[in-house]
DRENMIMI-532441 format. One record per residue: residue in one letter; x, y, z of N, C-alpha, C, O in turn. Coordinates in steps of 0.05 Angstrom, whole numbers, plus 5000, padded with zeros to 4 digits. Example, Ala and Ser with C-alpha at 12.3 -4.5 7.8 and 13.67 -1.06 7.14 Angstrom:
2
ATOM residu  n_X  n_Y  n_Z ca_X ca_Y ca_Z  c_X  c_Y  c_Z  o_X  o_Y  o_Z
ATOM      A 5264 4886 5156 5246 4910 5156 5264 4934 5156 5285 4934 5169
ATOM      S 5257 4955 5142 5273 4979 5143 5258 5001 5157 5268 5023 5161
//
This chain:
294
ATOM residu  n_X  n_Y  n_Z ca_X ca_Y ca_Z  c_X  c_Y  c_Z  o_X  o_Y  o_Z
ATOM      M 4414 6396 8584 4390 6399 8568 4393 6384 8542 4412 6390 8527
ATOM      A 4376 6364 8537 4378 6348 8512 4369 6365 8489 4349 6379 8491
ATOM      T 4384 6365 8467 4377 6382 8445 4374 6365 8419 4387 6344 8417
ATOM      R 4359 6375 8401 4357 6361 8375 4381 6367 8358 4393 6388 8362
ATOM      P 4388 6349 8340 4411 6353 8322 4409 6379 8307 4386 6387 8301
ATOM      G 4431 6391 8300 4431 6414 8283 4434 6440 8298 4441 6461 8286
ATOM      L 4429 6440 8324 4432 6465 8339 4460 6465 8353 4462 6463 8377
ATOM      V 4480 6468 8337 4507 6470 8347 4514 6498 8354 4509 6516 8337
ATOM      G 4524 6503 8376 4526 6531 8387 4549 6546 8376 4566 6536 8362
ATOM      V 4549 6572 8382 4569 6590 8374 4581 6603 8399 4587 6627 8400
ATOM      L 4585 6587 8419 4595 6597 8445 4622 6612 8442 4627 6633 8454
ATOM      A 4639 6601 8425 4666 6612 8423 4665 6641 8411 4683 6657 8416
ATOM      C 4645 6647 8396 4644 6674 8383 4623 6692 8396 4619 6714 8386
ATOM      F 4611 6684 8417 4590 6701 8430 4601 6710 8456 4605 6694 8474
ATOM      I 4606 6736 8459 4618 6747 8483 4596 6760 8499 4584 6780 8490
ATOM      F 4591 6750 8523 4572 6762 8541 4588 6779 8561 4611 6774 8567
ATOM      A 4575 6799 8572 4587 6815 8593 4585 6800 8619 4562 6794 8627
ATOM      A 4607 6794 8631 4606 6779 8657 4631 6787 8673 4650 6797 8662
ATOM      S 4629 6782 8699 4651 6790 8717 4653 6769 8738 4633 6757 8746
ATOM      A 4677 6765 8749 4681 6746 8771 4681 6760 8798 4688 6748 8818
ATOM      A 4674 6785 8799 4674 6799 8825 4650 6790 8841 4627 6793 8832
ATOM      A 4655 6781 8865 4634 6771 8883 4621 6794 8898 4634 6813 8906
ATOM      Q 4594 6792 8901 4580 6812 8916 4559 6797 8934 4545 6780 8924
ATOM      A 4558 6805 8959 4537 6793 8976 4510 6805 8968 4509 6828 8961
ATOM      P 4488 6789 8970 4462 6798 8961 4452 6823 8976 4438 6839 8964
ATOM      D 4460 6826 9001 4450 6850 9016 4466 6875 9011 4459 6896 9021
ATOM      S 4488 6872 8995 4503 6896 8988 4503 6903 8959 4519 6918 8949
ATOM      R 4484 6890 8944 4483 6894 8915 4476 6922 8908 4462 6936 8923
ATOM      K 4486 6931 8885 4481 6957 8874 4476 6953 8844 4484 6933 8833
ATOM      P 4461 6971 8831 4458 6969 8802 4484 6966 8789 4503 6981 8793
ATOM      G 4486 6946 8771 4511 6941 8757 4529 6921 8770 4549 6912 8758
ATOM      D 4523 6913 8795 4540 6893 8808 4540 6867 8792 4519 6860 8781
ATOM      A 4562 6854 8790 4564 6829 8776 4564 6806 8797 4562 6811 8821
ATOM      C 4565 6782 8787 4564 6758 8804 4589 6742 8800 4602 6743 8779
ATOM      P 4597 6727 8820 4621 6709 8816 4615 6688 8795 4592 6680 8792
ATOM      A 4635 6679 8782 4631 6658 8761 4620 6633 8774 4604 6619 8761
ATOM      A 4628 6627 8798 4617 6604 8813 4615 6612 8842 4634 6622 8853
ATOM      P 4592 6608 8855 4568 6593 8846 4548 6612 8832 4525 6603 8828
ATOM      G 4555 6636 8825 4536 6654 8812 4525 6674 8832 4538 6680 8852
ATOM      C 4502 6685 8826 4490 6705 8843 4475 6692 8866 4459 6674 8861
ATOM      S 4479 6701 8890 4466 6689 8914 4442 6706 8922 4443 6731 8922
ATOM      V 4420 6692 8929 4396 6705 8941 4390 6689 8966 4404 6669 8972
ATOM      A 4370 6697 8981 4365 6685 9007 4361 6654 9006 4369 6640 9024
ATOM      S 4348 6645 8985 4340 6616 8984 4357 6599 8965 4353 6575 8963
ATOM      G 4377 6612 8952 4393 6597 8933 4410 6614 8915 4420 6635 8924
ATOM      S 4414 6606 8891 4431 6621 8872 4422 6618 8844 4406 6600 8837
ATOM      Y 4432 6635 8827 4426 6634 8798 4450 6643 8782 4468 6656 8794
ATOM      R 4451 6637 8757 4472 6647 8739 4460 6664 8717 4436 6660 8710
ATOM      I 4475 6682 8707 4465 6700 8686 4486 6707 8666 4510 6710 8673
ATOM      L 4478 6708 8640 4495 6718 8619 4480 6742 8607 4457 6740 8601
ATOM      L 4495 6764 8604 4483 6788 8593 4494 6794 8565 4518 6790 8560
ATOM      P 4477 6803 8547 4488 6811 8520 4502 6837 8523 4497 6853 8541
ATOM      P 4522 6843 8506 4538 6868 8508 4522 6893 8511 4531 6910 8526
ATOM      P 4499 6898 8497 4484 6923 8501 4477 6928 8530 4473 6952 8537
ATOM      A 4474 6907 8546 4466 6911 8574 4486 6926 8590 4480 6938 8610
ATOM      T 4511 6925 8580 4532 6939 8595 4529 6969 8593 4540 6984 8609
ATOM      A 4514 6979 8572 4510 7007 8569 4486 7017 8585 4481 7041 8585
ATOM      G 4473 7000 8598 4451 7008 8616 4423 7007 8603 4403 7011 8617
ATOM      R 4421 7000 8577 4395 6999 8565 4382 6973 8573 4394 6951 8569
ATOM      P 4357 6973 8583 4345 6948 8592 4341 6928 8570 4334 6935 8547
ATOM      V 4346 6903 8576 4342 6881 8557 4322 6862 8568 4317 6861 8592
ATOM      G 4310 6846 8551 4293 6825 8559 4310 6801 8570 4335 6802 8570
ATOM      A 4296 6781 8580 4311 6758 8591 4295 6732 8588 4270 6732 8589
ATOM      I 4309 6710 8585 4298 6683 8586 4308 6671 8612 4332 6668 8616
ATOM      V 4289 6663 8629 4296 6648 8653 4290 6619 8648 4267 6611 8644
ATOM      F 4311 6602 8647 4308 6574 8640 4313 6556 8664 4334 6558 8677
ATOM      F 4293 6539 8669 4294 6520 8692 4303 6493 8683 4290 6481 8666
ATOM      H 4325 6484 8694 4337 6459 8685 4320 6435 8693 4302 6437 8710
ATOM      G 4325 6412 8681 4311 6387 8687 4322 6374 8712 4341 6384 8724
ATOM      Y 4310 6352 8720 4319 6336 8743 4348 6328 8740 4356 6318 8719
ATOM      Q 4363 6332 8761 4392 6326 8762 4408 6345 8744 4432 6340 8740
ATOM      G 4396 6366 8734 4411 6385 8718 4422 6407 8737 4421 6405 8761
ATOM      S 4431 6429 8725 4443 6450 8741 4442 6476 8725 4441 6476 8701
ATOM      A 4444 6498 8740 4446 6524 8727 4472 6527 8711 4472 6540 8690
ATOM      E 4493 6514 8720 4518 6515 8706 4516 6502 8678 4527 6512 8659
ATOM      E 4500 6480 8677 4496 6467 8650 4480 6485 8632 4486 6487 8608
ATOM      V 4459 6497 8643 4442 6514 8626 4458 6537 8615 4456 6544 8591
ATOM      I 4474 6550 8632 4487 6575 8624 4510 6568 8604 4521 6587 8592
ATOM      A 4518 6543 8602 4538 6535 8583 4527 6522 8558 4542 6513 8541
ATOM      D 4500 6520 8556 4488 6506 8534 4491 6524 8508 4480 6546 8507
ATOM      P 4506 6514 8488 4511 6532 8465 4486 6539 8449 4485 6561 8438
ATOM      S 4466 6521 8448 4442 6528 8433 4425 6549 8447 4414 6567 8433
ATOM      L 4424 6549 8474 4410 6570 8488 4425 6597 8486 4413 6618 8483
ATOM      I 4451 6595 8487 4468 6619 8484 4463 6631 8456 4461 6656 8454
ATOM      A 4462 6614 8436 4457 6625 8409 4430 6638 8406 4428 6659 8392
ATOM      V 4410 6627 8419 4383 6640 8419 4384 6667 8433 4373 6686 8423
ATOM      A 4397 6667 8456 4399 6693 8471 4413 6714 8454 4406 6737 8455
ATOM      K 4434 6705 8440 4449 6724 8423 4431 6735 8401 4430 6759 8396
ATOM      R 4416 6717 8387 4399 6727 8365 4377 6746 8376 4370 6765 8362
ATOM      L 4367 6741 8399 4346 6758 8410 4356 6782 8424 4341 6801 8429
ATOM      G 4382 6782 8431 4394 6804 8446 4383 6806 8475 4378 6828 8485
ATOM      V 4380 6783 8488 4369 6782 8514 4388 6768 8534 4408 6755 8526
ATOM      A 4383 6772 8559 4398 6758 8580 4388 6729 8582 4365 6723 8577
ATOM      L 4406 6711 8590 4399 6683 8596 4404 6679 8626 4426 6683 8636
ATOM      I 4383 6672 8640 4384 6669 8669 4378 6640 8676 4358 6629 8666
ATOM      A 4394 6628 8693 4390 6600 8701 4389 6597 8731 4410 6597 8744
ATOM      P 4365 6595 8743 4364 6589 8771 4374 6561 8777 4372 6543 8760
ATOM      D 4385 6557 8801 4395 6531 8809 4375 6516 8827 4368 6527 8848
ATOM      G 4366 6493 8819 4348 6477 8835 4362 6467 8860 4385 6457 8858
ATOM      A 4350 6468 8883 4361 6457 8908 4361 6427 8906 4341 6415 8901
ATOM      G 4385 6414 8909 4388 6386 8906 4383 6377 8878 4375 6354 8873
ATOM      K 4388 6394 8858 4385 6389 8830 4356 6381 8823 4351 6364 8805
ATOM      S 4337 6392 8838 4309 6386 8834 4293 6411 8839 4304 6432 8847
ATOM      W 4266 6410 8836 4249 6432 8841 4226 6424 8860 4214 6403 8856
ATOM      S 4221 6440 8879 4202 6433 8901 4175 6447 8896 4164 6459 8915
ATOM      Y 4164 6445 8873 4137 6455 8868 4117 6437 8882 4124 6415 8891
ATOM      P 4092 6444 8884 4072 6428 8898 4071 6399 8887 4070 6395 8863
ATOM      D 4072 6379 8905 4070 6351 8899 4093 6340 8884 4092 6317 8873
ATOM      S 4115 6355 8883 4140 6345 8873 4152 6325 8894 4146 6329 8917
ATOM      P 4167 6305 8885 4181 6288 8905 4200 6304 8923 4206 6296 8945
ATOM      A 4210 6327 8913 4229 6344 8928 4214 6362 8946 4193 6373 8939
ATOM      K 4225 6367 8970 4213 6385 8990 4235 6402 9002 4238 6403 9026
ATOM      Q 4250 6416 8984 4274 6430 8993 4269 6458 9002 4281 6467 9021
ATOM      R 4250 6473 8989 4246 6501 8995 4220 6511 8983 4207 6496 8968
ATOM      D 4214 6536 8989 4191 6550 8977 4201 6561 8950 4215 6581 8949
ATOM      E 4194 6547 8928 4204 6555 8902 4193 6582 8893 4207 6597 8878
ATOM      F 4168 6589 8901 4157 6614 8892 4171 6637 8906 4176 6658 8893
ATOM      A 4178 6634 8931 4194 6654 8944 4222 6657 8931 4232 6679 8927
ATOM      F 4234 6634 8924 4260 6634 8912 4259 6649 8885 4276 6666 8879
ATOM      V 4240 6642 8868 4238 6655 8842 4233 6685 8845 4245 6701 8830
ATOM      G 4217 6693 8864 4213 6721 8869 4239 6735 8877 4244 6757 8868
ATOM      Q 4255 6722 8893 4281 6733 8901 4299 6736 8877 4313 6756 8875
ATOM      V 4299 6716 8860 4316 6717 8836 4308 6741 8818 4325 6756 8810
ATOM      L 4282 6743 8813 4273 6765 8796 4279 6792 8808 4287 6811 8794
ATOM      D 4275 6795 8834 4281 6820 8848 4310 6827 8846 4318 6850 8842
ATOM      D 4327 6806 8850 4356 6811 8850 4365 6818 8821 4381 6837 8818
ATOM      V 4355 6804 8801 4362 6809 8774 4356 6837 8766 4373 6851 8754
ATOM      T 4331 6847 8772 4323 6873 8763 4336 6895 8779 4337 6918 8770
ATOM      A 4345 6889 8804 4360 6909 8820 4389 6911 8812 4401 6932 8814
ATOM      R 4400 6889 8803 4429 6887 8798 4436 6892 8769 4458 6902 8763
ATOM      F 4419 6885 8750 4425 6886 8722 4404 6901 8707 4381 6904 8716
ATOM      P 4411 6912 8683 4392 6926 8667 4373 6907 8652 4374 6906 8627
ATOM      V 4356 6893 8666 4337 6874 8654 4309 6886 8658 4301 6895 8679
ATOM      D 4294 6886 8636 4267 6897 8635 4248 6877 8648 4243 6855 8638
ATOM      P 4236 6884 8671 4218 6865 8685 4193 6858 8669 4179 6839 8676
ATOM      G 4187 6874 8649 4163 6869 8633 4168 6852 8609 4149 6847 8594
ATOM      R 4193 6843 8605 4199 6827 8581 4216 6803 8590 4239 6799 8581
ATOM      I 4205 6786 8607 4219 6762 8617 4202 6738 8611 4178 6736 8617
ATOM      L 4214 6718 8598 4201 6693 8591 4212 6671 8609 4236 6668 8613
ATOM      A 4193 6655 8621 4200 6632 8637 4198 6607 8619 4177 6602 8607
ATOM      S 4220 6592 8618 4220 6567 8603 4235 6546 8619 4250 6553 8637
ATOM      G 4231 6521 8612 4245 6500 8626 4238 6473 8614 4219 6470 8599
ATOM      F 4255 6453 8620 4252 6427 8609 4247 6406 8630 4259 6406 8651
ATOM      S 4228 6387 8624 4222 6365 8641 4212 6374 8669 4191 6386 8670
ATOM      Q 4227 6368 8690 4218 6378 8716 4219 6408 8717 4202 6421 8730
ATOM      G 4237 6420 8703 4238 6449 8700 4214 6459 8684 4205 6482 8689
ATOM      G 4203 6443 8665 4179 6450 8651 4155 6451 8670 4138 6468 8668
ATOM      S 4154 6431 8688 4133 6431 8708 4135 6456 8726 4114 6467 8733
ATOM      M 4159 6463 8733 4163 6487 8749 4151 6512 8735 4139 6529 8748
ATOM      V 4154 6513 8708 4143 6535 8693 4113 6535 8694 4100 6556 8695
ATOM      W 4100 6511 8693 4071 6510 8694 4061 6522 8721 4042 6537 8721
ATOM      Y 4074 6515 8743 4066 6525 8769 4070 6555 8771 4054 6569 8783
ATOM      L 4092 6566 8759 4096 6594 8759 4074 6608 8742 4064 6630 8751
ATOM      A 4067 6597 8720 4046 6608 8703 4019 6609 8718 4002 6626 8714
ATOM      C 4015 6589 8735 3990 6586 8750 3989 6605 8774 3968 6618 8780
ATOM      W 4011 6608 8789 4011 6622 8814 4028 6648 8815 4026 6663 8834
ATOM      M 4044 6652 8795 4059 6677 8793 4056 6689 8764 4077 6696 8752
ATOM      P 4032 6691 8754 4029 6699 8726 4038 6727 8720 4045 6733 8697
ATOM      R 4039 6745 8739 4045 6773 8734 4076 6778 8734 4084 6800 8726
ATOM      R 4092 6759 8743 4121 6764 8744 4135 6758 8718 4158 6765 8715
ATOM      F 4121 6746 8700 4133 6740 8673 4114 6749 8651 4090 6751 8656
ATOM      A 4125 6755 8628 4108 6763 8605 4099 6739 8589 4081 6741 8573
ATOM      G 4112 6716 8593 4104 6692 8578 4117 6668 8590 4136 6669 8605
ATOM      F 4105 6644 8583 4114 6619 8594 4117 6598 8572 4100 6596 8554
ATOM      A 4139 6583 8572 4145 6564 8551 4155 6537 8563 4178 6531 8560
ATOM      P 4137 6522 8576 4146 6497 8588 4150 6476 8565 4136 6475 8545
ATOM      I 4169 6458 8570 4176 6436 8552 4176 6410 8567 4191 6407 8586
ATOM      A 4159 6391 8558 4160 6364 8568 4155 6362 8599 4169 6346 8612
ATOM      G 4137 6378 8609 4131 6376 8638 4106 6392 8643 4103 6415 8634
ATOM      A 4087 6381 8659 4062 6395 8665 4057 6395 8695 4076 6390 8710
ATOM      F 4033 6400 8704 4026 6398 8732 4030 6369 8741 4030 6350 8725
ATOM      W 4033 6365 8768 4033 6339 8780 4007 6334 8795 3993 6353 8802
ATOM      E 4002 6308 8800 3977 6301 8815 3982 6305 8845 4003 6300 8856
ATOM      P 3961 6314 8859 3935 6324 8849 3939 6352 8835 3953 6369 8846
ATOM      L 3926 6356 8813 3929 6381 8799 3918 6404 8815 3900 6399 8831
ATOM      P 3927 6428 8811 3915 6451 8824 3885 6453 8818 3877 6445 8796
ATOM      E 3870 6463 8837 3841 6466 8832 3836 6489 8813 3817 6489 8798
ATOM      R 3853 6510 8814 3850 6533 8797 3876 6548 8797 3894 6543 8812
ATOM      C 3878 6567 8778 3902 6584 8776 3894 6613 8782 3872 6621 8777
ATOM      D 3914 6628 8791 3910 6657 8795 3908 6671 8768 3921 6663 8749
ATOM      G 3892 6691 8767 3889 6706 8742 3906 6731 8742 3917 6738 8763
ATOM      P 3907 6746 8720 3896 6737 8694 3913 6716 8681 3937 6714 8686
ATOM      R 3901 6700 8664 3917 6679 8650 3938 6691 8631 3931 6707 8614
ATOM      P 3963 6682 8634 3984 6693 8617 3988 6677 8592 3976 6655 8590
ATOM      P 4003 6686 8573 4010 6671 8549 4026 6646 8557 4044 6648 8574
ATOM      L 4019 6623 8545 4034 6598 8551 4035 6581 8526 4014 6576 8513
ATOM      I 4059 6572 8519 4063 6554 8496 4077 6529 8507 4099 6531 8516
ATOM      H 4064 6507 8505 4074 6481 8516 4083 6464 8492 4068 6461 8473
ATOM      V 4107 6451 8495 4117 6433 8474 4122 6406 8487 4132 6404 8509
ATOM      H 4114 6385 8473 4116 6357 8483 4119 6338 8461 4110 6342 8438
ATOM      G 4134 6316 8466 4137 6295 8446 4116 6273 8450 4110 6265 8472
ATOM      T 4104 6264 8428 4084 6244 8429 4095 6217 8437 4081 6199 8445
ATOM      S 4122 6213 8434 4135 6188 8441 4150 6190 8468 4166 6173 8475
ATOM      D 4145 6211 8482 4159 6215 8508 4149 6195 8528 4126 6194 8536
ATOM      M 4168 6177 8537 4162 6157 8557 4172 6165 8585 4164 6153 8605
ATOM      T 4189 6186 8587 4199 6195 8612 4178 6212 8626 4173 6210 8650
ATOM      V 4166 6230 8611 4143 6246 8620 4121 6243 8598 4119 6261 8582
ATOM      P 4105 6222 8599 4085 6219 8578 4064 6241 8578 4059 6253 8599
ATOM      L 4051 6245 8555 4030 6265 8554 4008 6259 8576 3997 6278 8586
ATOM      A 4003 6234 8581 3983 6226 8601 3994 6225 8629 3979 6219 8648
ATOM      G 4020 6231 8633 4032 6229 8659 4038 6199 8667 4031 6181 8652
ATOM      R 4050 6195 8690 4055 6168 8700 4062 6169 8729 4070 6190 8740
ATOM      A 4058 6146 8742 4065 6144 8771 4094 6137 8773 4105 6121 8758
ATOM      L 4107 6149 8793 4135 6142 8799 4137 6123 8823 4118 6121 8838
ATOM      R 4160 6110 8826 4163 6091 8848 4161 6105 8875 4155 6092 8895
ATOM      S 4167 6131 8876 4164 6146 8901 4136 6149 8910 4131 6157 8933
ATOM      G 4117 6144 8892 4089 6149 8898 4078 6174 8886 4054 6178 8883
ATOM      A 4096 6193 8878 4088 6217 8864 4078 6210 8836 4086 6189 8825
ATOM      R 4061 6227 8825 4051 6222 8798 4052 6247 8781 4042 6268 8788
ATOM      Q 4064 6244 8758 4064 6265 8738 4036 6269 8727 4022 6249 8724
ATOM      G 4029 6294 8722 4002 6299 8713 3998 6297 8683 4018 6297 8668
ATOM      D 3974 6296 8675 3965 6295 8647 3966 6323 8635 3956 6342 8646
ATOM      V 3979 6325 8611 3981 6352 8598 3954 6363 8592 3950 6387 8595
ATOM      F 3936 6347 8582 3910 6357 8574 3893 6366 8598 3878 6385 8596
ATOM      K 3895 6351 8620 3882 6359 8645 3894 6385 8656 3881 6401 8667
ATOM      S 3920 6387 8652 3934 6412 8661 3924 6436 8645 3919 6457 8656
ATOM      L 3920 6432 8619 3909 6453 8603 3881 6462 8612 3875 6485 8612
ATOM      A 3865 6442 8620 3838 6447 8629 3837 6463 8655 3819 6479 8659
ATOM      V 3857 6458 8672 3859 6474 8697 3868 6503 8690 3858 6522 8701
ATOM      F 3888 6505 8672 3899 6530 8665 3879 6548 8651 3878 6573 8655
ATOM      A 3863 6535 8633 3843 6551 8619 3816 6536 8621 3808 6522 8602
ATOM      P 3802 6539 8644 3777 6525 8648 3755 6536 8629 3757 6559 8618
ATOM      G 3735 6520 8624 3714 6528 8606 3710 6511 8582 3691 6514 8567
ATOM      G 3729 6492 8578 3726 6473 8556 3738 6481 8530 3733 6468 8510
ATOM      C 3755 6502 8529 3766 6511 8503 3787 6492 8492 3794 6493 8469
ATOM      T 3798 6473 8509 3816 6453 8499 3805 6425 8503 3820 6406 8502
ATOM      A 3779 6423 8506 3767 6397 8514 3771 6376 8493 3774 6352 8501
ATOM      G 3770 6382 8468 3772 6362 8447 3800 6354 8439 3804 6337 8421
ATOM      W 3820 6367 8451 3847 6363 8441 3858 6335 8445 3871 6325 8427
ATOM      A 3854 6323 8468 3865 6297 8474 3855 6276 8453 3872 6261 8443
ATOM      E 3830 6276 8448 3819 6256 8428 3829 6262 8400 3836 6244 8385
ATOM      A 3829 6288 8393 3838 6295 8366 3867 6287 8362 3874 6278 8340
ATOM      I 3883 6291 8381 3912 6284 8379 3916 6254 8379 3933 6244 8365
ATOM      R 3900 6240 8395 3902 6211 8397 3896 6198 8370 3909 6177 8363
ATOM      T 3878 6209 8355 3870 6197 8329 3884 6208 8305 3881 6198 8283
ATOM      A 3901 6229 8310 3916 6241 8288 3942 6226 8282 3952 6212 8299
ATOM      A 3951 6230 8258 3977 6218 8251 3999 6232 8266 3997 6256 8273
ATOM      A 4021 6218 8271 4043 6230 8286 4054 6254 8269 4059 6251 8245
ATOM      P 4059 6276 8283 4069 6300 8268 4097 6295 8257 4114 6283 8272
ATOM      E 4102 6304 8233 4129 6301 8222 4148 6321 8234 4172 6315 8237
ATOM      D 4139 6344 8240 4154 6365 8253 4138 6377 8275 4119 6364 8284
ATOM      L 4145 6400 8285 4129 6412 8306 4102 6420 8296 4099 6436 8277
ATOM      S 4081 6409 8308 4054 6414 8300 4039 6428 8323 4038 6417 8345
ATOM      C 4029 6452 8318 4018 6469 8340 3988 6475 8336 3979 6478 8313
ATOM      R 3973 6476 8357 3946 6485 8356 3941 6506 8378 3950 6503 8400
ATOM      V 3928 6528 8370 3923 6551 8388 3895 6549 8398 3876 6545 8382
ATOM      A 3891 6552 8423 3864 6551 8435 3849 6576 8428 3860 6598 8427
ATOM      T 3823 6573 8423 3805 6596 8418 3781 6594 8438 3775 6572 8448
ATOM      G 3768 6616 8442 3745 6616 8460 3751 6611 8489 3735 6599 8503
ATOM      C 3775 6619 8497 3783 6614 8525 3778 6638 8544 3786 6637 8567
ATOM      G 3764 6658 8534 3758 6681 8551 3781 6700 8555 3780 6716 8574
ATOM      S 3802 6698 8540 3825 6715 8543 3839 6717 8517 3838 6698 8501
ATOM      T 3853 6739 8512 3868 6742 8487 3896 6731 8490 3911 6730 8470
ATOM      A 3904 6723 8514 3931 6712 8518 3934 6686 8503 3916 6668 8504
ATOM      R 3955 6682 8489 3960 6659 8472 3963 6634 8489 3979 6633 8508
ATOM      L 3948 6613 8483 3950 6587 8495 3953 6567 8472 3936 6564 8455
ATOM      E 3977 6553 8472 3984 6537 8449 3997 6511 8458 4012 6511 8477
ATOM      L 3990 6489 8445 4002 6463 8449 4016 6455 8424 4003 6454 8402
ATOM      C 4042 6449 8426 4058 6441 8403 4068 6413 8408 4080 6408 8430
ATOM      L 4065 6395 8388 4074 6368 8392 4094 6360 8370 4093 6371 8348
ATOM      H 4112 6342 8376 4130 6331 8357 4131 6301 8361 4122 6291 8382
ATOM      A 4141 6286 8342 4140 6257 8344 4162 6245 8361 4163 6221 8365
ATOM      G 4179 6261 8372 4202 6251 8387 4196 6244 8415 4173 6244 8424
ATOM      G 4217 6239 8430 4214 6231 8458 4219 6254 8477 4210 6276 8473
ATOM      H 4234 6248 8499 4239 6268 8520 4263 6285 8513 4285 6281 8522
ATOM      V 4258 6305 8496 4279 6322 8486 4270 6351 8487 4247 6357 8489
ATOM      S 4290 6369 8485 4285 6398 8485 4301 6410 8462 4322 6400 8455
ATOM      D 4290 6431 8451 4303 6445 8429 4302 6475 8435 4281 6486 8440
ATOM      A 4325 6488 8435 4326 6517 8441 4310 6533 8421 4301 6555 8427
ATOM      A 4306 6522 8397 4290 6536 8376 4262 6539 8386 4248 6559 8379
ATOM      W 4252 6521 8403 4225 6524 8413 4222 6547 8433 4202 6560 8434
ATOM      V 4244 6551 8448 4245 6574 8466 4245 6600 8451 4231 6619 8458
ATOM      E 4261 6600 8430 4262 6625 8413 4235 6630 8400 4226 6653 8400
ATOM      R 4222 6610 8390 4195 6613 8378 4175 6625 8399 4160 6643 8393
ATOM      A 4176 6614 8423 4158 6624 8444 4163 6652 8451 4145 6668 8455
ATOM      W 4189 6660 8452 4196 6688 8457 4183 6706 8435 4170 6726 8442
ATOM      R 4187 6699 8410 4177 6716 8389 4147 6718 8388 4136 6738 8378
ATOM      L 4133 6698 8398 4104 6697 8397 4091 6710 8422 4067 6718 8421
ATOM      T 4105 6711 8444 4093 6720 8469 4103 6747 8479 4089 6760 8495
ATOM      M 4127 6755 8472 4138 6779 8485 4127 6805 8474 4123 6807 8449
ATOM      P 4120 6824 8491 4112 6850 8481 4135 6864 8466 4158 6859 8472
ATOM      A 4128 6880 8448 4148 6895 8432 4164 6913 8450 4154 6925 8469
ATOM      R 4190 6914 8444 4207 6932 8459 4201 6961 8452 4201 6968 8428
ATOM      P 4197 6979 8471 4191 7007 8464 4216 7020 8452 4238 7013 8459
ATOM      P 4212 7040 8435 4235 7055 8424 4251 7068 8446 4240 7075 8467
ATOM      A 4276 7071 8442 4294 7083 8463 4284 7110 8471 4285 7117 8494
ATOM      S 4274 7126 8452 4265 7153 8459 4241 7152 8477 4237 7170 8494
ATOM      A 4223 7132 8473 4199 7130 8490 4206 7122 8518 4191 7129 8536
ATOM      A 4228 7108 8521 4236 7098 8548 4255 7118 8561 4264 7113 8583
ATOM      G 4262 7140 8547 4280 7159 8559 4309 7150 8558 4325 7158 8574
ATOM      L 4315 7132 8539 4342 7121 8537 4355 7130 8511 4341 7139 8492
ATOM      T 4381 7127 8510 4395 7135 8486 4403 7110 8471 4413 7091 8483
ATOM      S 4398 7110 8445 4405 7087 8429 4435 7084 8429 4450 7104 8428
ATOM      P 4445 7059 8428 4474 7055 8428 4486 7063 8402 4510 7061 8398
//
């Protein structure tokens, strides 16, 4: 995961609860851990997870599920010091699904490895059965091709996550005709100088074509509530820092936001943290959930 300068991690001082004890997916029990490598196995693949210390006491925690970019891996995500630092500050689990062939097989992707929606469902089912993760407080985020994966999950699996935070990746051509409802919260971040995945998309030598971010927004929130954004951004000065605009009049109270920066094809864990704080429902008090405070 490419990161902006200044986000140097604190991996050495952040201790997550983890175990190297291997468990087969069909024999899992609450509290079962996963092997350090290759991680937790499900029917269609594997994922890795880091849990904050409070999770060992059984109190449910939220989670960030982060989808790596093309040629990346779950191992790289779970070792990213900036993402680990964010998870620590938020007190949440960090979950990294592994792309088959280091890619993601969403609709019209060059990869055709597996049914990614079935795989993600298996990961979420396994996580909530095996670990004290609150299924109502899970954020999906990802970078580049992993960002595109998040767009498709927001479109076709909106109820499995509480929020979506794609970075530098949108739908691919041909864009979906529509998305399943209800529309969930989504905050997209993109660089105006991104030439790897431009805002307008581009054709690849394979014949596949990355989609346009603004057209993707129109599919996700039909009705014209983001119709003027492309022209307004084209004529605006390059943002000095992260510049965000929130859609209004979209027929839903769910947050829909586009954030731009002047950089290229990069990701910053701070953007993931910002999305968490803006989209996640408040954690209920321990007494309301029938739990004991640590």
